[in-house]
KEKOL-510328 format. One record per residue (C-alpha): y, x, z. Coordinates in pm, whole numbers, padded with zeros to 5 digits, always signed. Layout:
YXZ
...
//
This chain:
+10571+06824+04469
+10384+07153+04418
+10385+07473+04520
+10639+07734+04300
+10332+07972+04255
+10081+07710+04148
+10293+07602+03869
+10339+07953+03767
+09974+08053+03805
+09884+07713+03549
+10141+07836+03359
+10031+08176+03272
+09651+08226+03201
+09473+08472+03417
+09402+08824+03213
+09182+09123+03328
+09420+09407+03422
+09207+09665+03253
+09249+09691+02872
+08956+09572+02645
+08930+09923+02480
+08882+10063+02861
+08678+09828+03021
+08405+09939+02787
+08403+10333+02922
+08400+10164+03239
+08120+09959+03234
+07917+10216+03049
+08071+10498+03346
+07932+10214+03602
+07593+10203+03428
+07510+10567+03439
+07634+10617+03787
+07404+10294+03905
+07090+10454+03712
+07195+10788+03893
+07253+10592+04272
+06949+10411+04214
+06714+10768+04123
+06892+10961+04345
+06841+10669+04679
+06448+10632+04540
+06388+11037+04544
+06595+11010+04915
+06394+10703+05049
+06069+10844+04961
+06165+11194+05111
+06241+11015+05466
+05836+10893+05435
+05681+11195+05285
+05820+11469+05513
+05767+11320+05845
+05416+11243+05752
+05321+11617+05602
+05509+11698+05930
+05265+11525+06180
+04959+11613+05957
+05068+11977+06017
+05106+12082+05650
+05464+12153+05639
//
């Protein structure tokens, strides 16, 4: 005897809760945020390295 929830899951195929048309918009938005986030943290990381170096050299 199987669990009732297991039987229900087998009868009904899994579906994404987000409609197909909206998924494309979400993926585009996530990609834009991903690129912007990458460059934000890249620049932030470089500044964390450059500013202490310039302070140590007395140039800032």
